[in-house]
C-alpha atoms as one frame of an Amber mdcrd trajectory, in Angstrom:
protein
   0.000   0.000   0.000   1.486   3.328  -1.057   1.973   6.193   1.316  -0.780
   8.247  -0.312  -3.322   5.539   0.511  -2.375   5.229   4.164  -4.594   6.728
   6.812  -3.032   7.935  10.017  -3.243  10.354  12.880  -0.989  13.382  12.448
   1.996  13.090  14.847   1.347  16.395  16.628  -2.247  15.352  17.241  -1.059
  12.083  18.783   1.437  13.944  21.006  -1.217  16.424  22.123  -3.622  13.569
  22.847  -1.056  11.595  24.841  -0.056  14.705  26.816  -3.712  15.503  27.460
  -4.387  12.007  28.772  -1.285  12.100  30.989  -1.973  15.538  32.519  -5.727
  14.907  32.945  -4.972  11.748  34.891  -2.480  13.608  37.112  -5.048  16.399
  37.609  -7.619  13.944  38.969  -5.327  12.899  41.789  -5.454  14.960  44.944
  -2.282  17.022  45.344  -0.394  15.495  42.413   2.984  17.216  42.673   3.518
  16.897  38.924   0.191  18.531  38.121   0.764  21.310  40.664   4.212  21.899
  39.144   2.653  22.372  35.693   0.078  24.784  37.173   2.976  26.862  38.534
   5.042  26.555  35.352   2.261  27.726  33.041   0.795  30.577  35.080  -1.097
  31.939  32.076  -3.141  28.728  31.897  -5.848  28.400  34.506  -6.112  25.140
  36.430  -9.314  24.375  34.506  -7.552  24.926  31.160  -4.618  22.867  32.362
  -6.976  20.019  33.273  -8.361  20.214  29.738  -4.745  20.314  28.557  -4.536
  23.273  26.251  -0.865  22.618  25.481   0.781  23.246  22.143   3.870  21.581
  20.699   6.406  24.146  22.014   5.010  23.821  25.549   5.364  20.036  25.418
   8.995  20.427  24.279   9.544  22.880  27.140   8.293  20.292  29.648  10.477
  17.620  27.992  13.570  19.752  28.705  12.610  20.581  32.302  14.452  18.288
  34.758  12.576  19.822  37.719   9.267  18.522  36.373  10.525  14.946  36.454
  11.569  15.334  40.088   7.922  15.967  41.042   6.556  12.783  39.485   5.575
   9.651  41.362   7.072   6.331  40.267   4.013   5.450  38.141   3.895   8.926
  36.597   7.627   8.823  35.845   7.263   5.482  34.088   4.429   6.844  31.932
   6.316  10.105  31.276   9.489   8.312  30.162   7.443   6.067  27.869   5.652
   9.089  26.411   8.955  10.851  25.728  10.397   7.714  24.138   7.410   7.328
  21.797   7.597  11.003  20.808  11.321  10.806  20.069  11.551   7.331  18.531
   8.226   6.802  16.803   6.334  10.062  16.214   9.338  12.026  14.944  11.673
  11.805  11.962  12.816   8.306  12.810  10.911   5.162  13.594  13.102   2.698
  15.464  12.747  -0.982  14.687  11.521  -1.669  18.249   8.745   0.943  18.093
   6.079  -1.692  18.792   7.643  -2.529  22.158   7.957   1.173  22.980   4.291
   1.825  22.199   3.257  -1.254  24.202   5.332  -0.012  27.166   3.590   3.372
  26.898   0.143   1.793  26.818   0.939  -0.400  29.843   2.359   2.549  31.801
  -0.692   4.686  31.004  -3.006   1.875  32.084  -1.152   1.424  35.396  -1.359
   5.163  35.975  -5.138   5.017  35.487  -5.396   6.821  32.149  -8.621   6.388
  30.200  -8.551   5.006  26.682  -8.729   7.940  24.282  -9.173   7.526  20.555
  -5.474   8.259  20.090  -4.498   5.550  22.581  -6.893   3.152  20.856  -5.347
   4.001  17.483  -1.834   3.421  18.851  -2.959   0.136  20.357  -4.813  -1.243
  17.351  -3.521   0.452  14.202   0.283   0.791  14.365   0.640  -0.468  10.796
  -1.132   2.637   9.506   1.705   4.945  10.566   4.216   5.788   7.805   7.960
   5.451   8.317   8.657   9.178   8.735   5.933  10.911  10.716   8.132  13.983
  11.106   7.563  14.745   7.419   3.849  15.320   8.040   2.825  18.955   8.321
   1.142  20.020  11.551  -1.390  21.941   9.450  -2.604  18.689   7.889  -3.973
  17.626  11.231  -5.861  20.739  12.336  -9.310  19.692  11.037  -8.647  16.153
  12.157  -7.774  17.392  15.666 -11.080  19.266  15.917 -13.057  16.248  14.682
 -11.356  13.893  17.126 -11.961  16.248  20.056 -15.670  16.040  19.273 -15.506
  12.218  19.070 -13.665  11.972  22.397 -16.266  14.207  24.002 -18.985  11.949
  22.647 -17.328   8.817  24.067 -16.206  10.601  27.267 -12.840   8.846  27.422
 -14.282   5.321  27.388 -13.105   2.810  24.838 -15.735   1.627  22.427 -15.426
  -0.569  19.349 -17.519   1.902  17.380 -15.219   4.919  17.790 -13.295   4.435
  14.555 -16.353   3.424  12.535 -18.232   6.488  13.812 -15.357   8.710  12.736
 -15.144   7.075   9.295 -18.914   7.348   8.820 -18.706  11.020   9.715 -16.065
  11.545   7.024 -18.329   9.826   4.524 -21.332  11.969   5.509 -19.292  15.176
   5.290 -18.190  14.407   1.723 -20.573  11.923   0.028 -18.987  12.439  -3.448
 -15.506  11.337  -2.344 -14.525   7.750  -3.060 -12.991   6.005  -0.021 -11.061
   2.735   0.025
């Protein structure tokens, strides 16, 4: 199957979704030091906005480079954070290491142990790894803007719970939005 026929989540959208899931889970815990650290680090974001994770790519990179953030994390949070960073650097970027499947599986296990809910992005990582091209870093962030908005609506509809119909609902929505387009 050629690259033009592959269907995938844009890498920035996946990163934003994984960060959102991670921070939302920390925000639900009483007095999570990691969450409180992020509240202090991003003073312009209210706690409510932080819980809804209104991060952008540069903010995520800023947190990646902050060694003080990692010092605030619990053991479970640190495991999930390290897995998230690994997936971002070794799967969602310009290179896709040969052991990416193990890295994604480690991330999914760490998120589950931390108590993260299954988002559509986590479901896609879990079930559809073969749909990701070799070089996700070559994908423009602009290509995913409409997709990001659509997926936010789908995740709101499913309220963070995994459901077998999530992907089919999304595909049906694409079909309804453009009935003249031929899909494979």
